[in-house]
OpenMM code with the backbone's topology and positions (N, CA, C; nanometers):
from openmm import Vec3, app, unit

residues = "UNK UNK UNK UNK UNK UNK UNK UNK UNK UNK UNK UNK UNK UNK UNK UNK UNK UNK UNK UNK UNK UNK UNK UNK UNK UNK UNK UNK UNK UNK UNK UNK UNK UNK UNK UNK UNK UNK UNK UNK UNK UNK UNK UNK UNK UNK UNK UNK UNK UNK UNK UNK UNK UNK UNK UNK UNK UNK UNK UNK UNK UNK UNK UNK UNK UNK UNK UNK UNK UNK UNK UNK UNK UNK UNK UNK UNK UNK UNK UNK UNK UNK UNK UNK UNK UNK UNK UNK UNK".split()
positions = [
    Vec3(3.0283, 0.6373, 0.3975),
    Vec3(2.9427, 0.6357, 0.2794),
    Vec3(2.7997, 0.6694, 0.3219),
    Vec3(2.7324, 0.7475, 0.2441),
    Vec3(2.5957, 0.7890, 0.2735),
    Vec3(2.5012, 0.6700, 0.2547),
    Vec3(2.4289, 0.6349, 0.3616),
    Vec3(2.3420, 0.5177, 0.3553),
    Vec3(2.2132, 0.5430, 0.2771),
    Vec3(2.1927, 0.6651, 0.2331),
    Vec3(2.0721, 0.6952, 0.1570),
    Vec3(2.0985, 0.7041, 0.0072),
    Vec3(2.2062, 0.6446, -0.0393),
    Vec3(2.2377, 0.6454, -0.1824),
    Vec3(2.2347, 0.5030, -0.2369),
    Vec3(2.1539, 0.4843, -0.3388),
    Vec3(2.1465, 0.3557, -0.4090),
    Vec3(2.2173, 0.3749, -0.5425),
    Vec3(2.3121, 0.2874, -0.5715),
    Vec3(2.3876, 0.2933, -0.6966),
    Vec3(2.3391, 0.1814, -0.7872),
    Vec3(2.2985, 0.2188, -0.9082),
    Vec3(2.2510, 0.1192, -1.0045),
    Vec3(2.3426, 0.1212, -1.1272),
    Vec3(2.3967, 0.0055, -1.1558),
    Vec3(2.4799, -0.0122, -1.2755),
    Vec3(2.3939, -0.0836, -1.3786),
    Vec3(2.3855, -0.0255, -1.4961),
    Vec3(2.3105, -0.0931, -1.6027),
    Vec3(2.3822, -0.0746, -1.7351),
    Vec3(2.3609, -0.1680, -1.8243),
    Vec3(2.4254, -0.1692, -1.9550),
    Vec3(2.3802, -0.0478, -2.0364),
    Vec3(2.4761, 0.0171, -2.1002),
    Vec3(2.4469, 0.1346, -2.1823),
    Vec3(2.5212, 0.1216, -2.3158),
    Vec3(2.4909, 0.2120, -2.4060),
    Vec3(2.5520, 0.2112, -2.5400),
    Vec3(2.5327, 0.0777, -2.6112),
    Vec3(2.4143, 0.0221, -2.5966),
    Vec3(2.3864, -0.1113, -2.6518),
    Vec3(2.4013, -0.1167, -2.8040),
    Vec3(2.3803, -0.0046, -2.8711),
    Vec3(2.3934, -0.0051, -3.0172),
    Vec3(2.5350, -0.0420, -3.0595),
    Vec3(2.6336, -0.0091, -2.9764),
    Vec3(2.7727, -0.0386, -3.0103),
    Vec3(2.8055, -0.1868, -3.0011),
    Vec3(2.7319, -0.2612, -2.9186),
    Vec3(2.7608, -0.4046, -2.9065),
    Vec3(2.6409, -0.4911, -2.9438),
    Vec3(2.5423, -0.4313, -3.0080),
    Vec3(2.4217, -0.5044, -3.0444),
    Vec3(2.4480, -0.6115, -3.1509),
    Vec3(2.5579, -0.6015, -3.2205),
    Vec3(2.5896, -0.7000, -3.3234),
    Vec3(2.6065, -0.8395, -3.2629),
    Vec3(2.6410, -0.8469, -3.1322),
    Vec3(2.6583, -0.9795, -3.0715),
    Vec3(2.5718, -0.9995, -2.9473),
    Vec3(2.4768, -0.9104, -2.9252),
    Vec3(2.3860, -0.9251, -2.8115),
    Vec3(2.2443, -0.8902, -2.8559),
    Vec3(2.1502, -0.9151, -2.7678),
    Vec3(2.0125, -0.8746, -2.7938),
    Vec3(1.9691, -0.7700, -2.6915),
    Vec3(2.0623, -0.6872, -2.6510),
    Vec3(2.0333, -0.5870, -2.5483),
    Vec3(1.9389, -0.4800, -2.5993),
    Vec3(1.8575, -0.4327, -2.5075),
    Vec3(1.7632, -0.3260, -2.5375),
    Vec3(1.7894, -0.2146, -2.4371),
    Vec3(1.8625, -0.1139, -2.4805),
    Vec3(1.9014, -0.0053, -2.3921),
    Vec3(1.7798, 0.0662, -2.3325),
    Vec3(1.6733, 0.0781, -2.4088),
    Vec3(1.5528, 0.1450, -2.3601),
    Vec3(1.4944, 0.0697, -2.2402),
    Vec3(1.5000, -0.0616, -2.2428),
    Vec3(1.4481, -0.1410, -2.1303),
    Vec3(1.5277, -0.1131, -2.0030),
    Vec3(1.6594, -0.1101, -2.0150),
    Vec3(1.7443, -0.0833, -1.8981),
    Vec3(1.7215, 0.0580, -1.8451),
    Vec3(1.7131, 0.1552, -1.9343),
    Vec3(1.6917, 0.2934, -1.8927),
    Vec3(1.5550, 0.3106, -1.8272),
    Vec3(1.4532, 0.2473, -1.8832),
    Vec3(1.3188, 0.2540, -1.8251),
    Vec3(1.3183, 0.1940, -1.6846),
    Vec3(1.3826, 0.0800, -1.6690),
    Vec3(1.3886, 0.0149, -1.5382),
    Vec3(1.4648, 0.1014, -1.4382),
    Vec3(1.5759, 0.1595, -1.4809),
    Vec3(1.6513, 0.2513, -1.3940),
    Vec3(1.5614, 0.3655, -1.3478),
    Vec3(1.4888, 0.4256, -1.4411),
    Vec3(1.4024, 0.5388, -1.4076),
    Vec3(1.2873, 0.4975, -1.3147),
    Vec3(1.2346, 0.3774, -1.3312),
    Vec3(1.1302, 0.3276, -1.2411),
    Vec3(1.1845, 0.3140, -1.0987),
    Vec3(1.3047, 0.2591, -1.0859),
    Vec3(1.3684, 0.2485, -0.9542),
    Vec3(1.3947, 0.3869, -0.8959),
    Vec3(1.4482, 0.4755, -0.9775),
    Vec3(1.4804, 0.6106, -0.9313),
    Vec3(1.3555, 0.6794, -0.8764),
    Vec3(1.2481, 0.6749, -0.9508),
    Vec3(1.1237, 0.7399, -0.9082),
    Vec3(1.0701, 0.6776, -0.7785),
    Vec3(1.0646, 0.5455, -0.7725),
    Vec3(1.0095, 0.4771, -0.6549),
    Vec3(1.0942, 0.5001, -0.5306),
    Vec3(1.2254, 0.4942, -0.5456),
    Vec3(1.3134, 0.5094, -0.4293),
    Vec3(1.3252, 0.6538, -0.3839),
    Vec3(1.3215, 0.7476, -0.4775),
    Vec3(1.3271, 0.8882, -0.4374),
    Vec3(1.2008, 0.9288, -0.3622),
    Vec3(1.0885, 0.8654, -0.3924),
    Vec3(0.9655, 0.8893, -0.3151),
    Vec3(0.9829, 0.8436, -0.1703),
    Vec3(1.0734, 0.7492, -0.1495),
    Vec3(1.1011, 0.6977, -0.0153),
    Vec3(1.2147, 0.7757, 0.0537),
    Vec3(1.2638, 0.8813, -0.0117),
    Vec3(1.3677, 0.9645, 0.0478),
    Vec3(1.5096, 0.9202, 0.0209),
    Vec3(1.5276, 0.8262, -0.0710),
    Vec3(1.6621, 0.7804, -0.1050),
    Vec3(1.7117, 0.8494, -0.2312),
    Vec3(1.8414, 0.8632, -0.2399),
    Vec3(1.9027, 0.9179, -0.3614),
    Vec3(1.9455, 0.7995, -0.4476),
    Vec3(1.9169, 0.8083, -0.5770),
    Vec3(1.9527, 0.7013, -0.6708),
    Vec3(2.0456, 0.7601, -0.7756),
    Vec3(2.1606, 0.6940, -0.7951),
    Vec3(2.2570, 0.7403, -0.8944),
    Vec3(2.2942, 0.6265, -0.9878),
    Vec3(2.3325, 0.6654, -1.1064),
    Vec3(2.3808, 0.5717, -1.2070),
    Vec3(2.5284, 0.5455, -1.1778),
    Vec3(2.5685, 0.4218, -1.1795),
    Vec3(2.7096, 0.3893, -1.1599),
    Vec3(2.7923, 0.4558, -1.2702),
    Vec3(2.9095, 0.5063, -1.2363),
    Vec3(2.9901, 0.5770, -1.3371),
    Vec3(3.0416, 0.4869, -1.4493),
    Vec3(3.0553, 0.3599, -1.4213),
    Vec3(3.0988, 0.2644, -1.5240),
    Vec3(2.9925, 0.1555, -1.5356),
    Vec3(3.0012, 0.0761, -1.6413),
    Vec3(2.9048, -0.0327, -1.6585),
    Vec3(2.9709, -0.1498, -1.7269),
    Vec3(2.9093, -0.2652, -1.7089),
    Vec3(2.9529, -0.3870, -1.7771),
    Vec3(2.8428, -0.4322, -1.8709),
    Vec3(2.8816, -0.4980, -1.9752),
    Vec3(2.7878, -0.5503, -2.0745),
    Vec3(2.6845, -0.6396, -2.0069),
    Vec3(2.5566, -0.6131, -2.0274),
    Vec3(2.4494, -0.6961, -1.9741),
    Vec3(2.4172, -0.6741, -1.8278),
    Vec3(2.4749, -0.5710, -1.7684),
    Vec3(2.4577, -0.5489, -1.6243),
    Vec3(2.3241, -0.4849, -1.5895),
    Vec3(2.2732, -0.5225, -1.4743),
    Vec3(2.1726, -0.4458, -1.4005),
    Vec3(2.1941, -0.4850, -1.2551),
    Vec3(2.2778, -0.4059, -1.1877),
    Vec3(2.3232, -0.4354, -1.0525),
    Vec3(2.2795, -0.3222, -0.9598),
    Vec3(2.2351, -0.3577, -0.8404),
    Vec3(2.1891, -0.2583, -0.7436),
    Vec3(2.2708, -0.2731, -0.6160),
    Vec3(2.3326, -0.1616, -0.5728),
    Vec3(2.4153, -0.1596, -0.4517),
    Vec3(2.3696, -0.0497, -0.3576),
    Vec3(2.3886, -0.0757, -0.2284),
    Vec3(2.3656, 0.0261, -0.1261),
    Vec3(2.4673, 0.0012, -0.0157),
    Vec3(2.5363, 0.1054, 0.0259),
    Vec3(2.6409, 0.0929, 0.1289),
    Vec3(2.7479, -0.0084, 0.0887),
    Vec3(2.7751, -0.0190, -0.0407),
    Vec3(2.8770, -0.1124, -0.0876),
    Vec3(2.8325, -0.2577, -0.0892),
    Vec3(2.7058, -0.2822, -0.0588),
    Vec3(2.6530, -0.4191, -0.0558),
    Vec3(2.5673, -0.4423, -0.1799),
    Vec3(2.5945, -0.5515, -0.2484),
    Vec3(2.5144, -0.5867, -0.3660),
    Vec3(2.3793, -0.6401, -0.3191),
    Vec3(2.2726, -0.5709, -0.3590),
    Vec3(2.1378, -0.6134, -0.3225),
    Vec3(2.0700, -0.6909, -0.4350),
    Vec3(2.1167, -0.6690, -0.5570),
    Vec3(2.0635, -0.7430, -0.6707),
    Vec3(2.1700, -0.7503, -0.7783),
    Vec3(2.1773, -0.8655, -0.8450),
    Vec3(2.2692, -0.8832, -0.9567),
    Vec3(2.1995, -0.9594, -1.0687),
    Vec3(2.1853, -0.8948, -1.1827),
    Vec3(2.1309, -0.9627, -1.3003),
    Vec3(2.2276, -1.0716, -1.3455),
    Vec3(2.3564, -1.0493, -1.3248),
    Vec3(2.4541, -1.1518, -1.3617),
    Vec3(2.4298, -1.2815, -1.2841),
    Vec3(2.3984, -1.2688, -1.1554),
    Vec3(2.3771, -1.3885, -1.0732),
    Vec3(2.2380, -1.4480, -1.0928),
    Vec3(2.1369, -1.3625, -1.1043),
    Vec3(1.9993, -1.4130, -1.1144),
    Vec3(1.9586, -1.4469, -1.2576),
    Vec3(2.0308, -1.3904, -1.3532),
    Vec3(2.0015, -1.4083, -1.4958),
    Vec3(1.8634, -1.3566, -1.5340),
    Vec3(1.8160, -1.2559, -1.4600),
    Vec3(1.6888, -1.1917, -1.4926),
    Vec3(1.6913, -1.0480, -1.4416),
    Vec3(1.5972, -0.9682, -1.4906),
    Vec3(1.5844, -0.8316, -1.4424),
    Vec3(1.5086, -0.8325, -1.3101),
    Vec3(1.5332, -0.7335, -1.2249),
    Vec3(1.4639, -0.7288, -1.0953),
    Vec3(1.3202, -0.6798, -1.1074),
    Vec3(1.2395, -0.7199, -1.0111),
    Vec3(1.1039, -0.6686, -0.9979),
    Vec3(1.1122, -0.5423, -0.9117),
    Vec3(1.0624, -0.4318, -0.9643),
    Vec3(1.0773, -0.3029, -0.8970),
    Vec3(1.0135, -0.3053, -0.7582),
    Vec3(0.8900, -0.3471, -0.7490),
    Vec3(0.8185, -0.3415, -0.6209),
    Vec3(0.8894, -0.4233, -0.5124),
    Vec3(0.9269, -0.5491, -0.5438),
    Vec3(0.9916, -0.6295, -0.4400),
    Vec3(1.1303, -0.5792, -0.4049),
    Vec3(1.2022, -0.5249, -0.5033),
    Vec3(1.3353, -0.4710, -0.4736),
    Vec3(1.3256, -0.3442, -0.3903),
    Vec3(1.2274, -0.2597, -0.4175),
    Vec3(1.2094, -0.1383, -0.3364),
    Vec3(1.1816, -0.1785, -0.1916),
    Vec3(1.0971, -0.2780, -0.1710),
    Vec3(1.0695, -0.3269, -0.0361),
    Vec3(1.1969, -0.3779, 0.0312),
    Vec3(1.2766, -0.4555, -0.0410),
    Vec3(1.4017, -0.5086, 0.0122),
    Vec3(1.4970, -0.3950, 0.0479),
    Vec3(1.5095, -0.2984, -0.0400),
    Vec3(1.5998, -0.1858, -0.0150),
    Vec3(1.5547, -0.1070, 0.1082),
    Vec3(1.4260, -0.0879, 0.1237),
    Vec3(1.3756, -0.0138, 0.2391),
    Vec3(1.4011, -0.0915, 0.3682),
    Vec3(1.3933, -0.2227, 0.3641),
    Vec3(1.4265, -0.3049, 0.4812),
    Vec3(1.5751, -0.2961, 0.5119),
    Vec3(1.6574, -0.2981, 0.4086),
    Vec3(1.8030, -0.2927, 0.4245),
    Vec3(1.8472, -0.1599, 0.4819),
    Vec3(1.7762, -0.0558, 0.4439),
    Vec3(1.8086, 0.0796, 0.4849),
    Vec3(1.8179, 0.0871, 0.6351),
] * unit.nanometer
topology = app.Topology()
chain = topology.addChain("A")
for resn in residues:
    res = topology.addResidue(resn, chain)
    for name in ("N", "CA", "C"):
        topology.addAtom(name, app.Element.getBySymbol(name[0]), res)
């Protein structure tokens, strides 16, 4: 597996399940794009996970989970996560 690829899984199609959640798809997409921009400046490739789970914002590298919104019950801070990812690299 390429060690320079960060995979981010985030909730999408929120309008389809918004009747029972308070998800904001724009927030997840904005956060994904912030990570993508910051990490690509560091020479890493960032890809969207091909599948997603409701309420997800998960970050993996080399098959290792570096952040889980499910476990932390909050969204990640971009700056501190970028630092962590660069250390992990």
